[in-house]
C-alpha positions, 0 to 999 in steps of 0.5 A, spaced: 797 787 416 793 783 420 786 783 423 788 786 430 792 792 426 787 793 421 782 794 427 786 799 431 787 803 425 780 803 424 778 805 431 784 810 431 782 814 424 774 814 425 775 820 429 776 823 422 770 820 418 765 824 415 760 818 414 759 813 419 763 807 415 770 806 413 773 800 409 779 797 410 782 791 407 788 786 409 792 780 406 791 773 409 794 767 408 793 764 401 792 771 398 785 771 401 783 778 402 779 780 409 775 787 408 773 791 414 767 796 415 767 801 421 760 803 423 759 809 428 752 808 431 751 814 435 754 819 430 759 821 434 765 821 429 768 814 432 767 807 430 763 803 435 763 797 431 767 794 426 765 788 422 771 783 418 768 779 412 770 775 406 766 775 400 761 771 403 761 771 411 762 776 417 768 772 420 768 777 426 765 783 429 768 788 435 765 793 439 768 799 443 763 800 449 767 805 453 769 809 447 776 809 449 778 807 442 779 799 443 775 793 442 771 791 448 767 786 445 768 781 440 764 776 436 766 770 432 762 767 426 764 761 422 760 759 416 755 764 417 753 762 424 755 765 431 761 761 434 763 765 440 764 771 443 768 775 449 768 781 453 772 785 457 767 788 462 772 792 466 775 795 461 782 793 463 784 790 456 783 782 458 777 778 457 772 777 463 767 773 459 766 768 454 760 765 450 759 759 446 752 759 446 748 765 442 742 765 446 747 766 452 751 772 449 744 775 446 741 775 453 748 778 456 748 783 451 741 785 451 742 786 459 748 790 459 749 793 452 742 793 448 744 799 443 749 794 440 743 788 440 742 789 432 749 790 431 752 784 435 746 779 436 745 776 429 742 769 427 745 770 421 752 772 419 752 771 412 755 778 408 748 778 404 744 779 411 748 786 412 747 792 408 754 794 406 
């Protein structure tokens, strides 16, 4: 199961959750495991943000901004640090904005989606900095 398939499962099944988080694990090459956790920020029963992580770091986060069940923003991290981000701002399924600078992404996020600031604009992407 790849990361995108895992994300799709998480977003589609989030409607049936009683809590605000769900875990998923997917096999990766070299027998590494990737875990995922979905967060329901606004408590509407649907996943808003999904984090993908290994034993040490968050490697990617996805957010569904327009509540259509598909991720609209992706943040990539490497070795516990921001690497890049991309966003589908017109919700057509295609990336419209790309960021390679954490400050630029943070400014865009704060202006366009401030409710996601605490979830996607992180200075440290180490797993230990998250509460899961």
